[in-house]
C-alpha positions in Angstrom: 95.1 101.7 90.0 91.8 103.6 89.7 88.5 102.6 91.2 85.6 105.0 89.8 82.2 104.9 91.4 79.6 106.3 88.7 76.5 108.1 91.3 77.1 105.8 94.4 74.1 106.1 96.3 75.2 104.5 99.8 77.5 106.4 102.1 78.8 103.1 103.3 79.9 101.5 100.6 81.8 104.5 99.5 83.3 104.5 102.9 84.5 101.0 102.9 85.8 101.2 99.1 87.6 104.5 100.3 89.4 102.4 102.9 90.4 99.9 100.3 91.7 102.6 98.1 93.7 103.8 100.8 95.3 100.5 102.0 96.2 99.6 98.3 97.3 103.1 97.2 94.8 103.4 94.5 93.1 106.7 93.4 89.2 106.9 94.2 86.9 108.8 91.5 83.7 110.1 92.5 81.1 110.8 89.9 78.1 113.7 90.5 75.4 113.4 91.4 75.5 111.3 94.6 73.1 111.9 97.3 75.1 112.3 100.5 77.9 114.4 101.6 81.3 112.8 101.3 81.7 114.6 105.1 78.5 112.5 106.5 79.2 110.2 109.6 78.5 107.0 107.8 80.8 107.3 105.2 83.8 108.5 107.6 82.7 105.5 109.8 83.0 103.3 107.3 86.1 104.6 106.0 87.3 104.7 110.1 90.1 107.1 110.5 91.8 106.6 106.7 88.9 108.8 105.0 91.2 111.7 105.0 93.9 109.7 103.4 91.9 109.0 100.3 93.2 110.1 96.9 89.7 111.4 96.0 88.9 112.9 92.7 85.5 114.4 92.1 83.9 114.6 88.6 80.9 115.8 87.2 80.3 113.2 84.5 82.0 110.1 83.1 82.9 111.6 79.8 84.7 114.0 81.6 86.8 111.7 84.0 87.4 109.7 80.5 88.3 113.0 78.8 90.5 113.7 81.4 92.2 110.4 81.1 92.2 109.8 77.4 94.5 106.9 76.5 93.6 105.2 79.8 91.9 101.5 80.1 88.7 101.9 81.6 86.7 99.0 82.7 83.1 98.5 83.2 82.1 95.9 86.3 78.4 94.6 85.1 76.4 91.5 85.5 75.4 92.2 81.8 78.6 90.3 80.2 80.2 87.4 79.7 83.7 88.4 80.1 85.0 87.7 83.7 87.2 89.7 85.7 89.7 87.6 86.0 89.8 86.9 82.4 91.7 90.5 82.0 95.3 91.7 82.0 95.2 94.6 84.5 97.8 97.9 84.1 99.2 99.7 87.0 96.9 102.8 85.7 93.7 101.1 84.6 89.9 102.3 85.8 87.4 99.8 87.1 83.9 101.6 87.0 81.2 100.5 89.1 77.6 101.9 88.7 75.0 103.1 91.2 74.2 100.2 93.9 70.2 100.4 93.0 70.7 100.0 89.0 74.3 99.9 87.8 76.1 101.3 84.8 73.7 102.6 82.6 73.0 100.4 79.2 74.1 103.1 76.7 77.7 103.3 78.5 78.0 99.5 78.7 76.9 99.3 74.8 79.4 102.2 74.2 82.2 99.9 76.0 81.3 96.7 75.3 84.8 95.1 74.8 86.0 96.3 78.3 82.8 94.7 80.6 83.8 92.6 83.3 81.7 90.8 85.4 82.2 88.7 88.5 80.6 85.7 88.2 77.9 84.2 90.6 74.9 82.0 90.8 71.7 84.2 89.3 69.7 84.1 93.0 70.3 87.6 93.2 70.6 90.6 91.5 74.7 91.1 92.3 77.1 91.5 95.4 77.4 94.1 97.5 79.7 97.4 95.6 82.1 97.6 98.3 83.1 93.8 98.4 82.8 93.8 94.3 85.3 96.4 94.0 87.7 95.0 96.3 87.5 91.5 94.3 88.0 92.9 91.0 90.8 95.5 92.6 92.6 92.8 94.6 92.8 90.6 91.4 94.2 93.5 89.3 96.6 94.1 92.1 97.6 90.6 92.3 98.7 90.8 88.4 101.0 93.6 89.1 102.5 91.5 91.9 101.1 94.0 94.5 103.0 96.8 93.3 101.2 99.5 95.4 104.0 102.2 94.6 104.3 103.1 97.9 
């Protein structure tokens, strides 16, 4: 499995997601720009002593990532679709893309990939769940579907 963070903004979220990736044998792809250093204490603190174990890949753009992994399935987490994350049949090498915390995945990317947009159902009281919680929810559903085959 692969988690993609498009221009993440909050180091603690990135650290938490990195820790989740380590413990599920999931690759973490981060797309520039991001406004913090991956060496920051906040990233490492959130990732605890797992951060050095993250299978981390840095990309300059989403287009670069998608070109590199042509033929792979990419899912785009958003609140702007009716398709629930639990309605998808995930594969071991799929990519789940999350946008920046303050604004989500850009509209043009969502429009270009509308057939693979997914959401976590929630009441309309707030904009969205925390990024690291959202990543864990969707990743664990995908892992459940492949019988928690962590590929160890």
